[in-house]
Backbone bond lengths (Angstrom), bond angles and torsions (degrees), N, CA, C in turn:
res aa  C-N    CA-C-N  psi(-1)  N-CA   C-N-CA  omega(-1)  CA-C   N-CA-C  phi
1 M - - - 1.460 - - 1.515 106.93 -
2 K 1.326 113.09 134.15 1.501 119.55 178.94 1.527 109.19 -93.13
3 L 1.363 114.76 123.97 1.498 120.93 179.00 1.513 110.27 -71.96
4 P 1.339 116.49 146.09 1.436 118.73 172.58 1.531 110.15 -63.71
5 F 1.316 119.16 160.61 1.474 122.86 -171.27 1.524 111.55 -53.38
6 P 1.372 121.93 -46.82 1.477 120.38 -177.23 1.567 108.81 -63.15
7 G 1.348 115.13 -35.98 1.489 116.17 -179.97 1.484 112.71 -67.73
8 R 1.333 114.01 -36.20 1.508 116.85 174.29 1.503 114.15 -62.76
9 L 1.315 117.20 -37.96 1.452 120.55 177.23 1.524 111.64 -64.02
10 L 1.351 115.73 -40.13 1.483 120.74 -179.93 1.538 109.44 -66.84
11 A 1.333 119.17 -41.86 1.446 121.37 -179.91 1.492 109.86 -64.44
12 L 1.350 118.66 -40.17 1.505 122.22 177.71 1.514 111.75 -64.12
13 A 1.364 114.67 -37.16 1.461 119.05 177.29 1.544 113.00 -62.93
14 V 1.346 114.43 -44.50 1.468 121.99 -179.88 1.522 108.74 -64.97
15 I 1.283 118.47 -46.49 1.484 121.44 179.45 1.519 109.95 -60.71
16 S 1.346 116.05 -45.73 1.462 121.00 -179.52 1.527 111.98 -60.99
17 S 1.350 116.19 -42.68 1.464 119.56 -179.70 1.550 111.19 -66.23
18 L 1.339 115.71 -34.94 1.441 119.33 179.91 1.566 111.44 -68.10
19 S 1.358 111.63 -39.20 1.479 114.43 -176.77 1.525 110.27 -71.07
20 L 1.342 116.65 -27.95 1.432 118.28 174.32 1.543 114.46 -72.81
21 A 1.326 113.18 -35.30 1.466 120.39 -175.02 1.558 110.33 -76.19
22 L 1.353 119.82 -30.27 1.478 119.96 -174.88 1.535 114.02 -60.77
23 P 1.327 119.19 -47.24 1.456 119.24 179.47 1.536 111.83 -57.84
24 F 1.399 115.14 -42.86 1.419 119.48 -179.15 1.529 110.95 -60.12
25 S 1.395 115.97 -45.59 1.422 120.24 -179.26 1.536 110.26 -64.08
26 A 1.275 118.58 -39.85 1.463 124.12 178.78 1.530 107.92 -61.68
27 A 1.315 116.16 -45.82 1.491 119.36 177.86 1.522 110.46 -59.19
28 Q 1.347 116.20 -41.11 1.477 119.61 -179.76 1.557 108.57 -61.26
29 A 1.318 115.17 -46.27 1.462 120.88 -174.02 1.483 109.41 -65.25
30 E 1.344 119.12 -31.36 1.442 122.28 -177.26 1.517 112.67 -94.45
31 E 1.327 118.06 5.42 1.456 121.89 179.80 1.526 111.28 -59.75
32 K 1.322 117.49 124.05 1.486 120.89 -177.59 1.500 111.54 -88.41
33 P 1.326 115.42 145.75 1.502 116.77 173.53 1.499 111.35 -68.03
34 K 1.317 116.01 151.16 1.451 121.61 177.88 1.516 108.21 -106.97
35 V 1.334 117.54 122.11 1.458 122.13 -177.24 1.549 108.41 -109.39
36 A 1.299 115.43 127.52 1.519 120.72 175.90 1.508 109.03 -97.79
37 L 1.307 116.49 129.75 1.463 123.88 172.89 1.521 107.38 -106.33
38 V 1.329 117.62 117.10 1.484 121.49 -177.50 1.556 106.65 -117.98
39 M 1.320 115.01 113.74 1.444 121.82 -176.09 1.524 114.16 -107.01
40 K 1.329 114.61 176.21 1.475 118.09 171.15 1.575 108.76 -84.12
41 S 1.273 117.49 -143.85 1.460 121.21 -169.41 1.501 113.68 -68.02
42 L 1.315 117.80 121.76 1.458 122.16 175.91 1.510 111.31 -80.43
43 A 1.349 117.45 2.18 1.468 121.23 168.69 1.573 109.82 -75.75
44 N 1.324 115.35 -19.21 1.434 123.75 178.75 1.534 107.99 -85.94
45 E 1.329 116.28 125.87 1.443 121.41 -175.70 1.629 109.26 -60.96
46 F 1.307 115.73 -31.22 1.452 119.11 -179.57 1.531 112.18 -57.73
47 F 1.319 115.50 -42.13 1.470 119.81 -176.00 1.574 109.40 -80.52
48 R 1.289 117.94 -29.63 1.501 117.52 171.61 1.527 112.77 -64.37
49 T 1.346 113.65 -37.47 1.477 120.04 175.95 1.545 109.18 -64.69
50 M 1.335 114.39 -43.53 1.485 121.54 178.46 1.563 108.44 -57.84
51 E 1.290 118.47 -47.20 1.420 124.53 -179.38 1.536 112.38 -61.68
52 D 1.358 115.08 -45.09 1.458 119.70 179.84 1.503 109.96 -64.10
53 G 1.327 118.56 -37.67 1.441 119.53 -179.07 1.523 111.25 -66.85
54 A 1.372 115.40 -40.95 1.475 121.19 177.39 1.491 111.00 -61.43
55 K 1.336 119.67 -43.25 1.438 123.06 -176.93 1.553 110.35 -70.22
56 D 1.306 115.55 -35.83 1.468 119.24 176.61 1.536 110.97 -63.73
57 Y 1.363 114.32 -41.90 1.436 119.24 179.66 1.548 112.07 -66.16
58 Q 1.330 116.88 -39.10 1.424 119.13 178.48 1.558 111.37 -66.55
59 K 1.344 116.80 -36.88 1.490 118.32 178.40 1.501 108.08 -61.67
60 G 1.313 119.75 -36.80 1.452 123.29 -179.78 1.523 114.75 -73.28
61 H 1.377 113.95 -17.52 1.462 122.00 -176.71 1.515 110.23 -128.92
62 A 1.278 117.09 37.45 1.495 123.15 -172.14 1.531 111.97 -62.09
63 N 1.310 116.18 -23.46 1.489 119.89 178.49 1.499 111.85 -80.20
64 E 1.347 119.23 -10.74 1.437 122.04 -172.28 1.543 113.20 -101.00
65 F 1.340 116.74 -32.16 1.483 118.50 -178.12 1.542 110.15 -163.34
66 D 1.290 115.60 158.83 1.477 124.38 168.62 1.497 110.73 -100.82
67 L 1.306 117.44 150.16 1.505 119.92 -175.59 1.513 108.62 -126.14
68 V 1.353 115.01 135.02 1.469 122.68 171.75 1.564 105.14 -119.54
69 A 1.320 117.17 120.24 1.476 119.63 -178.64 1.521 110.44 -113.14
70 N 1.308 115.36 133.05 1.500 122.90 177.65 1.498 110.43 -136.25
71 G 1.342 112.69 158.05 1.488 118.64 177.15 1.496 107.30 -154.76
72 I 1.339 116.09 165.31 1.457 123.16 -179.30 1.547 108.41 -99.01
73 K 1.335 115.27 169.40 1.473 120.07 -174.72 1.540 111.94 -81.98
74 N 1.348 116.66 -37.05 1.435 117.88 178.98 1.519 110.16 -136.10
75 E 1.282 118.55 159.32 1.478 122.13 -169.92 1.546 114.76 -61.92
76 A 1.304 115.63 -27.15 1.477 119.42 -174.34 1.533 115.04 -98.50
77 D 1.341 116.26 3.43 1.454 119.80 -177.51 1.544 111.96 -81.84
78 T 1.375 111.31 71.39 1.434 117.24 -176.89 1.558 113.23 -67.23
79 G 1.333 114.81 -37.21 1.417 119.92 178.24 1.476 113.93 -57.15
80 E 1.333 116.89 -41.85 1.478 119.42 179.72 1.506 112.29 -69.61
81 Q 1.357 114.66 -32.78 1.494 118.02 178.09 1.595 108.89 -67.37
82 I 1.303 116.73 -40.17 1.433 119.18 177.45 1.520 110.83 -62.52
83 K 1.343 119.77 -35.59 1.465 124.86 175.47 1.508 109.81 -61.99
84 I 1.306 115.66 -44.49 1.466 119.50 -176.71 1.524 110.45 -64.33
85 V 1.352 117.66 -40.24 1.430 121.34 176.63 1.543 110.53 -62.55
86 Q 1.300 114.46 -44.04 1.544 117.73 177.39 1.533 110.45 -58.39
87 Q 1.394 117.10 -38.13 1.445 119.63 -178.88 1.536 109.58 -66.86
88 M 1.346 113.24 -38.16 1.469 117.74 -179.63 1.468 111.83 -65.37
89 I 1.358 118.31 -38.29 1.462 122.96 176.40 1.501 108.93 -61.89
90 S 1.329 116.40 -46.83 1.477 119.60 -175.77 1.569 110.02 -67.63
91 S 1.276 118.35 -29.79 1.504 120.36 -179.99 1.509 113.87 -78.43
92 G 1.366 114.93 -9.10 1.471 119.21 173.60 1.523 113.94 79.81
93 V 1.303 118.27 37.02 1.465 120.79 175.81 1.547 107.16 -67.42
94 N 1.341 113.67 156.49 1.468 120.66 -178.83 1.563 112.41 -92.10
95 A 1.332 115.47 -27.93 1.474 120.41 -179.31 1.525 108.42 -146.01
96 L 1.315 114.22 149.34 1.461 122.15 -178.78 1.550 108.13 -131.24
97 V 1.308 114.52 118.28 1.474 121.57 178.05 1.488 107.06 -109.00
98 I 1.324 119.21 118.08 1.459 123.55 -168.87 1.527 115.71 -127.53
99 A 1.281 116.12 133.15 1.478 122.36 164.87 1.534 107.01 -104.16
100 P 1.313 115.55 96.87 1.454 121.32 -168.23 1.555 113.90 -71.43
101 A 1.254 116.42 137.19 1.501 120.97 178.73 1.507 111.02 -71.24
102 D 1.326 116.59 -24.22 1.436 120.96 178.37 1.556 107.50 -140.73
103 S 1.317 116.36 135.92 1.447 118.96 -171.49 1.563 112.51 -76.85
104 K 1.344 117.35 -17.15 1.391 119.95 179.75 1.562 114.10 -109.24
105 A 1.322 114.48 -42.38 1.458 119.16 -171.71 1.545 114.54 -66.07
106 L 1.378 117.76 -23.19 1.420 122.34 -178.60 1.540 112.05 -82.71
107 V 1.295 119.45 -14.19 1.458 120.83 -172.58 1.530 113.07 -63.79
108 P 1.312 121.16 -44.16 1.473 118.79 -178.28 1.574 114.02 -59.55
109 V 1.405 115.91 -40.32 1.416 116.48 -178.91 1.482 112.13 -73.67
110 L 1.338 117.71 -27.26 1.453 123.42 177.19 1.503 109.31 -71.81
111 K 1.330 117.94 -30.65 1.485 121.34 173.54 1.517 109.96 -65.02
112 K 1.316 116.19 -39.44 1.467 120.14 176.43 1.496 110.49 -61.34
113 A 1.331 117.61 -41.29 1.454 121.62 177.04 1.535 110.36 -60.86
114 M 1.288 115.96 -45.21 1.459 120.58 -179.59 1.562 112.00 -66.21
115 D 1.319 116.09 -35.73 1.434 122.03 175.17 1.510 112.69 -64.49
116 A 1.342 115.64 -26.03 1.467 124.92 176.69 1.542 111.38 -86.58
117 K 1.316 115.22 8.57 1.479 121.42 177.78 1.511 113.00 69.82
118 I 1.354 116.57 29.53 1.452 122.55 177.34 1.548 106.49 -97.08
119 V 1.315 115.91 130.85 1.466 121.59 174.92 1.496 110.59 -72.27
120 V 1.338 116.53 126.20 1.466 121.75 -177.12 1.548 108.79 -114.60
121 V 1.302 116.73 129.76 1.455 122.71 174.45 1.546 108.28 -131.16
122 N 1.319 113.28 132.85 1.455 123.88 -173.54 1.553 108.86 -97.97
123 I 1.353 119.69 129.05 1.456 122.01 177.17 1.542 107.23 -128.31
124 D 1.305 113.40 169.77 1.472 124.66 174.26 1.525 115.55 62.08
125 N 1.337 116.82 -69.02 1.471 122.07 -177.55 1.527 107.97 -114.07
126 R 1.321 115.48 117.40 1.481 118.10 -174.22 1.488 114.39 -71.63
127 L 1.343 118.11 135.09 1.451 122.43 174.76 1.493 108.76 -65.82
128 D 1.338 116.64 151.74 1.444 120.30 -177.36 1.541 111.58 -69.96
129 P 1.303 117.42 121.39 1.506 119.65 -174.68 1.538 110.42 -61.77
130 G 1.361 116.27 -37.00 1.447 117.14 -176.28 1.539 111.82 -67.98
131 V 1.380 116.40 -35.99 1.481 118.57 179.28 1.536 107.92 -71.35
132 L 1.316 117.66 -39.18 1.443 119.29 179.17 1.532 111.28 -59.41
133 K 1.316 112.93 -40.32 1.507 118.35 -178.20 1.509 109.00 -68.39
134 S 1.343 116.96 -35.95 1.513 118.60 -179.19 1.521 111.64 -68.25
135 K 1.347 115.12 -24.10 1.446 119.82 178.32 1.591 111.86 -94.41
136 Q 1.352 111.49 2.66 1.473 118.58 179.94 1.549 115.43 56.80
137 I 1.334 113.55 40.19 1.456 118.89 176.50 1.554 109.12 -129.25
138 S 1.315 113.38 159.03 1.505 121.14 179.50 1.528 106.68 -128.88
139 V 1.341 114.83 121.70 1.453 120.77 175.24 1.510 113.16 -120.26
140 P 1.342 119.34 122.31 1.415 119.17 179.49 1.542 111.77 -64.90
141 F 1.372 114.64 142.53 1.447 120.25 175.60 1.514 109.26 -107.69
142 V 1.325 116.09 125.55 1.457 124.50 176.42 1.433 111.65 -112.37
143 G 1.319 120.21 104.43 1.485 119.84 -173.59 1.545 111.47 176.70
144 P 1.327 113.75 179.74 1.496 121.17 -174.80 1.531 110.65 -80.96
145 D 1.327 111.84 167.01 1.533 119.28 168.59 1.522 106.44 -85.95
146 N 1.302 117.55 98.04 1.443 121.14 -173.38 1.553 110.30 -68.01
147 R 1.237 118.38 -32.54 1.459 120.52 178.79 1.556 110.78 -68.68
148 K 1.273 116.14 -41.40 1.516 122.66 175.81 1.510 108.65 -60.01
149 G 1.365 115.08 -48.38 1.482 118.60 -176.56 1.480 111.14 -62.95
150 A 1.327 119.60 -46.77 1.471 119.85 -179.28 1.507 109.79 -66.64
151 R 1.299 119.43 -32.18 1.460 120.09 176.94 1.518 111.64 -62.16
152 L 1.367 116.44 -42.67 1.471 121.21 176.80 1.563 110.69 -56.18
153 V 1.331 115.23 -45.09 1.500 118.02 -179.73 1.513 110.71 -66.59
154 G 1.346 116.56 -45.36 1.478 121.24 179.76 1.500 112.88 -60.09
155 D 1.378 115.35 -43.49 1.449 118.86 178.66 1.513 113.76 -61.91
156 Y 1.326 114.96 -40.19 1.479 119.52 178.62 1.510 110.25 -64.54
157 L 1.321 119.58 -45.57 1.466 124.46 176.60 1.567 110.69 -54.67
158 A 1.359 112.59 -51.26 1.480 114.99 -177.41 1.563 112.44 -64.10
159 S 1.281 115.61 -37.47 1.507 117.12 -177.55 1.501 112.97 -74.92
160 Q 1.350 118.97 -27.03 1.481 121.35 -175.03 1.492 114.06 -93.79
161 K 1.345 117.88 -37.04 1.483 118.69 -164.67 1.514 113.62 -131.48
162 L 1.329 121.05 -7.39 1.426 118.20 -176.34 1.513 113.40 -121.38
163 K 1.355 115.17 167.76 1.495 120.80 175.39 1.527 106.50 -131.79
164 A 1.263 113.57 155.76 1.504 120.53 -177.83 1.533 109.48 -49.80
165 G 1.337 116.72 134.43 1.454 121.11 178.18 1.513 112.99 96.13
166 D 1.307 118.45 -11.29 1.486 121.31 -179.09 1.570 109.48 -63.96
167 Q 1.296 114.83 146.50 1.471 119.34 178.22 1.536 109.89 -89.91
168 V 1.362 115.49 133.70 1.426 122.60 178.15 1.519 110.96 -130.93
169 G 1.300 117.05 155.93 1.496 122.32 172.08 1.482 110.58 -124.51
170 I 1.350 115.24 146.76 1.448 122.04 176.81 1.506 111.56 -113.26
171 I 1.321 115.50 125.67 1.480 120.89 177.25 1.526 104.65 -103.75
172 E 1.366 112.17 111.42 1.434 121.81 -173.70 1.567 113.53 -92.55
173 G 1.336 115.79 154.85 1.439 119.75 173.51 1.552 112.05 -72.93
174 V 1.309 116.33 -162.92 1.478 119.45 174.92 1.531 110.30 -57.28
175 P 1.332 119.78 117.13 1.470 117.98 -168.89 1.495 116.78 -69.41
176 T 1.365 119.14 -9.79 1.421 122.16 176.95 1.533 112.12 -90.06
177 T 1.323 116.93 5.73 1.449 119.69 177.36 1.511 112.05 -101.84
178 T 1.303 116.23 140.96 1.466 119.74 -176.54 1.544 112.37 -66.10
179 N 1.321 116.59 -35.74 1.462 116.02 -178.85 1.515 110.95 -70.25
180 A 1.357 120.79 -31.94 1.422 121.69 175.71 1.521 109.76 -66.71
181 Q 1.296 118.42 -41.50 1.447 122.78 177.54 1.515 113.47 -63.34
182 Q 1.332 115.22 -41.14 1.480 121.91 -179.91 1.523 110.45 -67.36
183 R 1.347 116.34 -43.95 1.453 119.08 -179.53 1.565 108.82 -64.62
184 T 1.264 117.02 -44.82 1.482 118.24 178.00 1.559 110.72 -59.29
185 A 1.288 115.30 -40.98 1.466 121.43 178.26 1.553 110.38 -60.83
186 G 1.347 115.80 -42.50 1.479 122.93 178.85 1.504 110.13 -62.35
187 F 1.348 115.95 -48.29 1.464 121.20 178.83 1.574 110.39 -59.69
188 K 1.308 115.12 -42.72 1.509 119.12 177.32 1.505 111.75 -63.17
189 D 1.344 116.26 -41.24 1.450 118.62 179.65 1.531 112.09 -57.52
190 A 1.335 113.00 -43.55 1.484 119.78 -179.46 1.540 113.22 -67.28
191 M 1.380 113.79 -45.24 1.450 118.13 -179.86 1.521 114.18 -67.25
192 D 1.362 114.84 -40.33 1.492 118.72 177.21 1.494 111.60 -63.47
193 A 1.356 118.83 -42.70 1.406 123.99 -179.50 1.512 113.81 -62.23
194 A 1.368 116.85 -31.56 1.424 124.88 -179.47 1.577 113.12 -92.69
195 G 1.320 115.16 -2.42 1.433 119.24 176.54 1.548 113.69 77.24
196 M 1.378 116.88 27.54 1.478 118.68 177.66 1.514 111.24 -83.59
197 K 1.261 117.78 162.67 1.459 122.76 176.31 1.525 110.19 -106.31
198 I 1.309 114.80 112.00 1.470 123.23 176.62 1.514 108.12 -80.38
199 V 1.344 118.59 107.77 1.467 120.65 -174.05 1.513 110.04 -91.99
200 S 1.321 119.14 -22.22 1.494 119.61 -174.72 1.543 110.25 -159.70
201 V 1.282 115.21 142.01 1.480 123.45 170.06 1.494 107.29 -130.89
202 Q 1.365 118.03 115.12 1.457 121.42 -179.29 1.503 110.12 -136.74
203 S 1.354 115.08 151.29 1.444 118.86 -177.25 1.535 112.74 -83.63
204 G 1.373 113.74 133.14 1.436 119.44 174.16 1.546 109.86 -105.94
205 N 1.337 116.58 8.83 1.489 121.44 176.04 1.556 113.22 57.23
206 W 1.328 117.55 21.52 1.454 122.68 -178.50 1.520 113.80 69.93
207 E 1.292 120.32 4.45 1.495 123.89 -170.30 1.535 112.34 -109.45
208 I 1.348 114.28 150.40 1.451 121.86 -179.77 1.511 111.62 -58.63
209 D 1.318 116.97 -54.46 1.499 120.08 -172.82 1.539 111.14 -64.59
210 K 1.320 115.72 -42.58 1.487 120.35 -179.63 1.504 108.96 -67.56
211 G 1.337 117.27 -39.62 1.439 121.27 177.24 1.490 111.42 -61.70
212 N 1.326 115.79 -40.89 1.475 120.18 176.10 1.484 114.09 -60.06
213 A 1.353 113.97 -45.28 1.475 119.07 -178.69 1.534 111.66 -66.27
214 V 1.308 117.04 -40.35 1.487 120.00 178.32 1.526 111.37 -66.50
215 A 1.348 116.08 -42.29 1.453 117.75 175.62 1.485 116.25 -62.94
216 A 1.301 115.82 -39.80 1.446 121.80 177.05 1.510 110.89 -61.79
217 S 1.321 115.47 -43.34 1.479 119.42 177.99 1.516 113.18 -63.29
218 M 1.318 116.49 -41.20 1.445 119.90 179.72 1.519 110.86 -65.93
219 L 1.317 115.69 -43.37 1.472 120.84 -179.30 1.494 111.79 -62.42
220 N 1.354 116.34 -33.59 1.425 120.35 178.25 1.523 112.41 -75.44
221 E 1.298 116.41 -40.09 1.453 122.43 -176.22 1.590 111.51 -76.19
222 Y 1.296 115.60 -32.71 1.482 121.90 -177.84 1.529 109.49 -122.50
223 P 1.343 118.74 85.59 1.450 120.21 -176.39 1.525 114.14 -66.33
224 D 1.355 117.29 -17.05 1.456 119.82 178.48 1.525 114.76 -94.80
225 L 1.337 115.07 9.48 1.462 121.46 178.44 1.498 112.55 -55.68
226 K 1.354 117.54 133.30 1.423 122.52 -176.10 1.546 115.05 -108.65
227 A 1.371 114.29 -18.54 1.514 116.91 -178.74 1.484 110.59 -157.54
228 L 1.348 115.27 152.32 1.473 123.73 174.54 1.570 105.20 -123.38
229 L 1.291 114.38 124.98 1.484 119.89 179.74 1.497 106.12 -107.54
230 A 1.289 119.22 108.80 1.495 124.75 -178.74 1.524 112.94 -96.08
231 G 1.326 117.01 132.78 1.415 121.04 -177.46 1.512 116.93 -69.33
232 N 1.370 116.31 -13.00 1.473 119.83 170.77 1.527 106.42 -151.10
233 D 1.366 113.94 168.75 1.473 118.33 -176.02 1.509 112.12 -72.72
234 S 1.293 118.62 -26.53 1.476 121.12 177.46 1.537 109.78 -58.82
235 M 1.346 114.73 -48.81 1.454 119.05 178.26 1.507 112.03 -69.32
236 A 1.340 117.51 -29.20 1.432 121.92 175.82 1.542 110.54 -64.01
237 L 1.352 115.58 -39.66 1.468 121.32 174.04 1.505 112.98 -56.11
238 G 1.309 115.82 -45.15 1.448 122.79 177.47 1.541 110.11 -64.87
239 A 1.302 116.18 -40.54 1.475 120.54 -179.93 1.550 111.55 -63.66
240 V 1.333 115.45 -40.70 1.483 120.17 179.03 1.532 110.02 -59.39
241 S 1.354 115.80 -45.42 1.450 121.54 178.64 1.552 112.32 -59.98
242 A 1.335 113.07 -39.30 1.522 119.69 -178.67 1.536 109.39 -70.46
243 V 1.311 118.40 -36.67 1.449 122.51 179.39 1.521 107.91 -68.56
244 R 1.283 118.61 -42.43 1.456 122.31 178.19 1.524 110.22 -62.72
245 A 1.316 118.04 -46.64 1.456 123.24 -177.28 1.575 108.61 -64.02
246 A 1.322 116.52 -30.41 1.465 119.32 179.96 1.570 111.36 -82.41
247 G 1.318 115.76 -5.26 1.473 120.21 -178.32 1.507 113.83 72.44
248 K 1.305 113.43 30.79 1.493 117.84 -174.99 1.543 113.52 -120.44
249 T 1.357 115.50 22.28 1.485 118.28 176.12 1.499 109.02 -59.29
250 G 1.359 118.06 130.65 1.456 121.37 -179.17 1.515 113.02 91.72
251 Q 1.335 116.30 -21.76 1.429 122.46 -178.95 1.562 111.18 -96.52
252 V 1.301 113.91 -34.09 1.503 118.42 179.23 1.527 107.55 -117.14
253 Q 1.315 116.53 120.99 1.447 123.00 -178.40 1.501 109.79 -81.24
254 V 1.362 114.17 147.88 1.476 121.41 176.95 1.523 109.88 -127.19
255 V 1.307 115.70 131.98 1.455 120.89 173.20 1.518 110.35 -125.64
256 G 1.343 116.71 154.91 1.452 119.25 179.96 1.529 113.40 -136.17
257 Y 1.311 115.79 -154.05 1.458 120.77 -173.38 1.533 107.92 -162.53
258 D 1.267 119.07 119.09 1.505 126.98 174.45 1.506 115.53 135.87
259 N 1.366 115.56 -30.38 1.495 118.33 -179.17 1.500 112.64 60.94
260 I 1.349 118.34 45.22 1.471 119.70 174.36 1.518 110.61 -71.35
261 N 1.291 117.89 162.61 1.484 122.76 -179.06 1.542 109.24 -58.54
262 A 1.305 119.35 -41.23 1.412 122.38 -172.05 1.500 113.31 -62.45
263 I 1.372 116.59 -21.26 1.474 120.91 -174.90 1.550 107.38 -89.05
264 K 1.262 120.28 -21.18 1.485 124.26 -170.27 1.493 111.80 -58.59
265 P 1.345 124.24 -46.06 1.461 122.38 177.88 1.535 111.26 -62.74
266 M 1.329 117.46 -28.64 1.493 120.74 179.76 1.487 110.29 -76.24
267 L 1.310 118.45 -31.33 1.471 121.76 174.20 1.511 108.48 -66.36
268 K 1.341 116.28 -38.90 1.488 119.21 -177.08 1.482 112.78 -68.04
269 D 1.343 117.15 -39.92 1.445 118.39 -179.97 1.486 117.32 -94.71
270 G 1.359 116.13 2.93 1.422 120.87 173.46 1.552 117.73 90.23
271 R 1.345 116.59 1.55 1.477 118.76 178.86 1.533 107.10 -69.17
272 V 1.306 119.67 -26.76 1.466 122.96 173.57 1.516 104.16 -122.12
273 L 1.350 114.85 134.18 1.402 118.51 -175.04 1.545 112.03 -86.50
274 A 1.346 118.75 -39.22 1.411 120.61 -179.63 1.557 110.13 -160.07
275 T 1.298 113.42 160.60 1.506 121.05 175.77 1.489 106.53 -145.82
276 L 1.348 115.54 -176.97 1.488 119.84 -176.67 1.519 107.90 -132.31
277 D 1.349 116.10 123.61 1.451 121.68 177.08 1.508 109.61 -87.61
278 Q 1.348 116.97 123.91 1.473 121.36 178.82 1.481 109.92 -120.83
279 A 1.329 115.73 32.88 1.472 123.02 173.98 1.564 111.82 53.19
280 A 1.304 114.45 59.94 1.512 120.60 -178.01 1.519 111.00 -52.55
281 S 1.292 118.05 -47.35 1.455 120.58 -173.41 1.561 112.52 -68.66
282 Q 1.335 115.58 -14.60 1.470 119.33 -176.43 1.575 112.39 -109.00
283 Q 1.340 117.84 -11.44 1.448 121.34 -173.95 1.537 111.82 -56.48
284 A 1.302 114.91 -48.63 1.492 120.36 179.77 1.505 109.86 -68.39
285 V 1.305 115.51 -37.53 1.499 119.31 -179.07 1.491 110.47 -59.40
286 Y 1.377 115.91 -46.00 1.467 119.45 179.15 1.479 111.02 -57.12
287 G 1.377 119.07 -39.04 1.421 126.26 -176.51 1.541 110.08 -71.88
288 I 1.365 115.93 -40.14 1.468 121.56 178.22 1.534 109.08 -65.53
289 Q 1.318 118.20 -43.31 1.464 119.93 178.84 1.539 111.00 -59.63
290 A 1.315 117.16 -41.33 1.470 122.44 -179.87 1.527 110.06 -64.71
291 A 1.389 117.39 -41.79 1.444 121.86 176.62 1.506 113.63 -62.03
292 L 1.323 114.44 -42.96 1.498 119.91 -179.59 1.523 110.90 -66.67
293 Q 1.373 119.18 -32.03 1.360 122.18 175.94 1.542 111.68 -63.43
294 V 1.372 115.93 -44.41 1.421 121.39 178.87 1.525 110.21 -62.23
295 L 1.331 116.81 -44.27 1.452 122.06 -178.54 1.591 110.72 -59.69
296 K 1.275 114.10 -31.52 1.468 119.51 178.62 1.493 113.95 -83.56
297 G 1.311 115.85 1.13 1.489 121.60 179.44 1.505 112.76 85.58
298 E 1.369 116.78 10.64 1.472 120.63 178.43 1.494 112.27 -93.21
299 K 1.316 117.62 159.47 1.460 120.99 177.16 1.491 112.22 -102.46
300 P 1.339 118.33 121.71 1.513 119.95 177.16 1.518 110.74 -61.80
301 N 1.336 113.41 153.10 1.456 117.74 -176.86 1.540 111.09 -84.78
302 V 1.361 114.35 74.48 1.466 120.33 179.06 1.537 111.46 -88.49
303 D 1.319 116.55 158.50 1.449 119.79 179.37 1.542 108.21 -87.90
304 A 1.306 117.93 -166.60 1.448 122.24 -175.69 1.530 111.26 -70.40
305 D 1.304 118.85 -18.58 1.479 123.42 177.35 1.568 111.48 -96.61
306 N 1.328 116.87 11.28 1.446 122.70 178.71 1.584 109.16 66.23
307 V 1.314 113.86 40.11 1.509 120.13 -176.81 1.546 109.46 -122.60
308 I 1.368 114.10 139.97 1.444 118.23 167.67 1.536 106.29 -112.95
309 Q 1.366 115.10 109.61 1.431 120.95 -173.48 1.529 112.49 -74.31
310 T 1.297 117.71 131.70 1.469 121.06 179.25 1.552 108.93 -110.52
311 P 1.318 119.56 162.84 1.448 120.39 -169.12 1.576 114.02 -79.12
312 V 1.309 113.81 153.74 1.434 122.44 171.50 1.513 111.24 -131.38
313 Q 1.319 118.19 149.87 1.478 119.64 -178.48 1.548 109.23 -146.69
314 L 1.334 114.81 128.89 1.485 120.50 177.26 1.537 108.23 -68.47
315 I 1.332 114.81 133.12 1.500 121.76 176.58 1.463 110.67 -116.88
316 T 1.346 117.31 125.01 1.478 122.30 179.25 1.539 110.46 -123.81
317 Q 1.284 115.59 -168.82 1.476 118.80 -177.99 1.502 111.99 -58.83
318 P 1.341 118.69 126.04 1.491 120.54 179.35 1.451 112.53 -65.76
């Protein structure tokens, strides 16, 4: 049947409007979620490795999500990290994967993100469960058992180089972070079990220079010190320099945590006895994968404590 002229014009208009709408609808259907990765200090090799791993993963899954990666300048700059999270909320990201600089101070702004319907996943340093509960929110933690990892390092140190009663010092990370607290607890577990005497626990703020200053102070105050247990490899690098400056290389053992590239030559020549690999390049990837699951309406495989445990491995002289 042939339509009258006005009818033909209407049909053409409908067809034309549909043809214009289809590409737009297809674009909407194919719109990718935007995932923000917010890390601690990018001056720390561990977090640069984490960032590289996340970017490599995104390149291999470019059709699944877009990635925005950010970090702060130093480990203790909590205020700057809060600002970054606020910027990510304003920019309309779909998910936020965060290694918080402080286990408590970041919770309020992360609640704002969740109120804005942004999926939040916690990596590296666990948010304080009590503060999360007080804000009536639940955030999955994807990361290692820091206490277990530090215990592995401490046990190896005690079994290889120390005897009961030896004096040791612990160089702790930022004390308001859960992972610093857990690593210190793991070191203490190992030293207490082996009968060592912990003479000092001081914060090196996760940084080389501060770790160096703390180690130098301990070596000066406790001339019989036999080992320094550093909560990360950056502080261990500082401790190695302090031991050398004190003329005690080989007499005072140093252990770390993270297995960054800068520590590997020191493991090889014995300046560092052991460290702990916690899969730096994959830490953010695990978190991103969990966030993408939630965005798809799937439930991540968390345990009863809302944790997805990631692997750790003791690293000693090659």
